[in-house]
C-alpha positions in Angstrom: 68.8 111.3 119.8 68.2 114.2 122.2 64.5 114.5 121.1 63.9 110.8 121.6 65.5 110.9 125.1 63.3 113.8 126.1 60.2 112.1 124.8 61.1 108.8 126.4 61.7 110.4 129.8 58.3 112.2 129.7 56.5 109.0 128.7 58.1 107.1 131.6 56.9 109.8 134.0 53.4 109.9 132.7 52.8 106.3 131.5 50.2 105.9 134.4 48.1 108.6 132.7 48.1 106.8 129.4 51.2 108.2 127.7 52.7 106.0 125.0 55.6 106.3 122.6 55.5 104.5 119.2 58.7 103.9 117.3 58.6 102.8 113.7 61.6 102.3 111.5 63.4 100.2 108.9 65.8 97.5 110.1 68.8 99.1 111.8 72.5 98.9 111.1 74.1 97.4 114.2 77.2 99.6 113.7 75.3 102.8 114.2 74.0 102.5 117.7 70.6 103.9 116.7 67.5 104.3 118.8 66.0 101.3 117.0 69.0 99.2 118.0 68.8 100.4 121.6 65.2 99.5 121.8 65.7 96.0 120.3 68.6 95.2 122.6 66.6 96.4 125.6 63.8 94.0 124.7 66.3 91.1 124.3 67.7 91.9 127.8 64.2 91.7 129.3 63.1 95.3 129.5 59.5 95.6 130.7 56.7 97.8 129.3 58.1 97.4 125.7 56.2 95.8 122.9 58.5 94.9 120.0 57.0 93.6 116.8 59.1 93.0 113.7 58.5 91.0 110.5 61.7 90.1 108.7 62.4 88.2 105.5 64.5 85.0 105.7 68.1 86.0 106.0 70.7 85.7 103.3 68.3 85.5 100.4 70.0 85.1 97.0 69.3 88.5 95.6 69.9 87.4 92.0 67.2 84.7 92.2 63.9 86.4 91.3 61.7 83.7 92.8 63.6 83.7 96.1 63.4 87.5 96.2 59.7 87.5 95.6 59.1 84.9 98.3 61.2 87.0 100.8 59.2 90.1 99.9 56.0 88.2 100.7 57.5 87.2 104.0 58.5 90.7 104.9 55.3 92.5 103.9 52.8 89.9 105.1 49.3 91.1 104.5 50.2 94.6 103.2 48.3 94.0 100.0 48.8 97.6 98.8 52.6 97.1 98.4 53.9 96.8 94.8 55.9 93.6 95.4 57.1 93.4 91.8 58.4 97.0 92.0 60.3 96.2 95.1 61.8 93.1 93.5 62.9 95.3 90.6 64.5 97.8 93.0 66.4 95.0 94.8 67.7 93.6 91.5 68.7 97.0 90.1 72.5 97.0 89.8 72.6 100.3 91.5 71.1 98.9 94.7 73.7 97.5 97.2 73.0 94.3 99.0 73.1 96.1 102.4 70.3 98.5 101.2 68.3 95.6 99.8 68.4 93.6 103.0 67.7 96.6 105.3 65.3 98.7 103.5 63.4 96.3 101.3 63.5 93.0 103.2 63.8 94.4 106.8 66.9 92.4 107.7 69.2 93.9 110.3 72.3 94.5 108.2 75.6 96.3 108.3 76.6 98.7 105.5 78.3 96.7 102.7 81.1 99.3 102.6 81.7 99.4 106.3 85.3 99.0 107.2 85.0 96.9 110.3 82.0 95.0 111.5 80.9 94.9 115.1 81.7 91.3 115.5 85.2 91.6 114.0 86.0 94.5 116.3 84.5 92.7 119.2 86.8 89.7 118.8 89.8 92.1 119.4 88.4 93.1 122.8 90.8 92.3 125.7 89.8 93.4 129.2 92.8 91.6 130.8 96.2 93.1 131.3 95.3 96.8 131.5 97.7 99.5 130.6 100.1 100.5 133.3 102.3 103.6 133.9 105.7 103.0 132.4 104.4 100.7 129.6 106.1 101.3 126.2 103.6 102.8 123.8 103.2 104.4 120.5 100.7 107.3 119.9 98.6 108.3 116.9 97.2 111.9 116.7 94.4 113.2 114.5 93.5 116.8 115.1 90.9 119.4 114.1 89.9 122.8 115.4 86.1 123.0 114.9 84.2 120.5 112.7 85.7 117.1 113.5 87.1 115.4 116.6 90.6 115.6 118.0 92.0 112.4 119.3 95.1 110.8 120.8 95.2 107.0 120.7 97.9 104.9 122.3 99.1 101.4 121.3 101.2 99.3 123.6 104.3 98.0 121.9 104.4 94.5 123.4 100.9 93.4 122.4 99.3 96.0 120.1 96.6 97.0 122.7 94.9 100.2 121.7 93.4 102.7 124.2 92.0 106.2 124.0 94.3 108.9 125.6 92.2 112.0 124.7 89.1 112.9 122.7 87.4 116.2 122.1 84.3 116.0 119.8 82.1 118.8 118.5 78.9 118.3 120.5 76.8 119.7 117.6 74.9 121.7 120.2 72.8 124.6 118.8 73.7 126.5 122.1 77.4 126.2 121.2 77.7 127.3 117.6 81.2 128.6 118.0 82.6 125.5 119.7 86.3 124.9 119.2 88.9 122.4 120.4 90.5 123.3 123.7 94.1 123.4 122.5 95.4 123.6 126.1 93.7 120.4 127.0 95.3 118.7 124.0 98.7 120.0 125.1 98.1 118.7 128.6 97.1 115.3 127.3 100.2 115.0 125.2 102.4 116.1 128.2 100.6 113.6 130.5 101.1 110.8 128.0 104.8 111.3 127.8 105.0 111.6 131.6 102.9 108.5 132.3 104.2 106.1 129.6 107.4 105.4 127.8 106.4 106.9 124.4 108.6 105.3 121.8 107.0 106.7 118.6 104.4 109.5 117.9 102.7 110.0 114.6 100.6 113.1 114.1 98.6 114.3 111.1 99.9 117.9 110.6 96.9 119.9 109.2 96.0 122.6 111.8 98.7 121.2 114.2 102.0 121.5 112.3 103.3 124.1 114.7 102.4 122.0 117.7 104.0 118.9 116.2 107.1 120.9 115.7 107.2 122.0 119.3 106.5 118.5 120.5 109.3 117.3 118.3 111.7 119.7 120.0 110.4 119.0 123.5 110.3 115.2 123.3 112.8 114.5 120.6 112.8 114.6 116.8 113.4 110.8 116.9 110.2 110.3 118.8 107.6 112.7 117.3 107.0 112.6 113.5 104.6 114.1 111.0 102.3 111.5 109.2 100.3 113.0 106.4 97.1 111.0 106.1 96.4 112.6 102.7 99.1 110.6 101.0 97.2 107.6 99.7 100.0 105.2 99.1 101.3 105.4 102.7 97.9 105.6 104.2 96.4 102.6 102.4 99.3 100.5 103.5 98.7 101.5 107.1 95.0 100.8 106.9 95.6 97.4 105.3 98.1 96.5 108.1 95.6 97.5 110.8 92.7 95.6 109.3 94.8 92.5 108.6 95.9 92.5 112.3 92.4 92.9 113.5 91.2 90.0 111.4 93.6 87.6 113.2 93.3 89.4 116.6 97.0 90.6 116.4 95.7 93.9 117.8 93.6 94.4 120.8 91.5 97.2 122.4 90.1 97.8 125.8 86.5 98.3 124.7 86.4 102.1 124.9 83.0 103.2 123.6 84.2 106.3 121.8 87.1 104.5 120.0 84.6 101.7 119.1 82.1 104.1 117.7 84.6 105.8 115.5 86.0 102.5 114.2 82.5 101.2 113.3 81.5 104.6 111.7 84.3 104.3 109.2 83.4 103.2 105.6 85.8 102.2 102.9 86.7 104.1 99.7 88.7 102.5 96.9 91.5 104.5 95.3 94.1 103.4 92.8 96.6 102.7 95.6 94.2 100.5 97.7 91.5 101.1 100.3 91.1 104.3 102.4 88.7 104.9 105.3 86.4 107.9 105.4 83.1 109.1 106.8 79.9 107.8 105.1 79.5 111.3 103.6 81.3 114.6 103.9 78.6 116.1 106.0 78.1 113.1 108.2 78.0 113.7 111.9 79.4 110.2 112.5 83.1 110.9 113.2 86.0 108.5 112.5 88.9 110.6 113.8 89.7 108.1 116.6 89.8 105.4 114.0 92.4 107.3 112.0 94.4 108.0 115.2 94.2 104.3 116.0 95.6 103.4 112.5 98.4 105.9 113.1 99.2 104.6 116.5 99.4 101.0 115.2 101.6 102.1 112.4 103.8 104.0 114.9 104.1 100.8 116.9 105.2 98.9 113.9 107.9 101.5 113.1 109.0 101.6 116.7 109.5 97.9 116.8 111.3 97.9 113.5 113.6 100.5 115.0 114.5 98.3 117.9 112.6 100.3 120.5 111.2 97.2 122.2 114.5 96.9 123.9 114.2 99.2 126.9 117.2 101.5 127.0 118.8 101.8 130.3 121.2 104.5 131.5 124.6 103.3 132.4 126.3 104.4 135.7 130.1 104.6 135.6 131.9 104.7 138.9 135.4 106.1 139.6 
């Protein structure tokens, strides 16, 4: 990303002298926000000085139909006579090849990962830019924290309508100039304090690893009936929370304000099947595509459900007694 941005800026400054930049790639995954996607979308929006040329096979080919696959390959590869079309068809129909890989890398179709947790369109349908969060709103909070490698996030969820919003995020910049980067703990503490000061926080779920001592202090400070540990490494409980979140998203019973960081983390998440159900995870252990805000969102939505079940939607009022 940084290399491309540097090259692009330099080409823009020297295009009059003949500088050009060529990008060549496979079809992109629209959940990744890649350079290829940015270029394509820029062309669609009318950007000038960009020549975009892409040959795609017909979409939604029946990958089990050999004749249909061969026809799609001929469409995608055009006059590239050196291509082993039969070999590509064999690769597509190999049981080890997922449909997403077949469409993207062999037929050049823009395609989401087959194991992606949430599609861009599904998440987009939950966008609500109306009725923004206001100070004093009743909310639940989900917290997923790290110290170095991953992101540390606080996500809020309004009780009355399930609207999600990002309260705080710190993400490892992966900058070679900052090899010893760590989460600023004091900023996290301040974000938690500010959330409790600004909103009526009715329920707080936090994943304890690295932060168990902090969760204990927050429980003492804000009330042990408001701040709770939620161990995300317990599959039975976590799969139920993930299923509740996704089911709500499918019928737009949850909302979000379009925050780009929360959206990126949600779309980065892929599914992993376990005996208890479906979990979400990064696409690989070493992946730089973080999902911590997605996990915090699941916890906040679960916290909202438990707060409502506990009757917290009824705003408690102090009673003044006169003599």
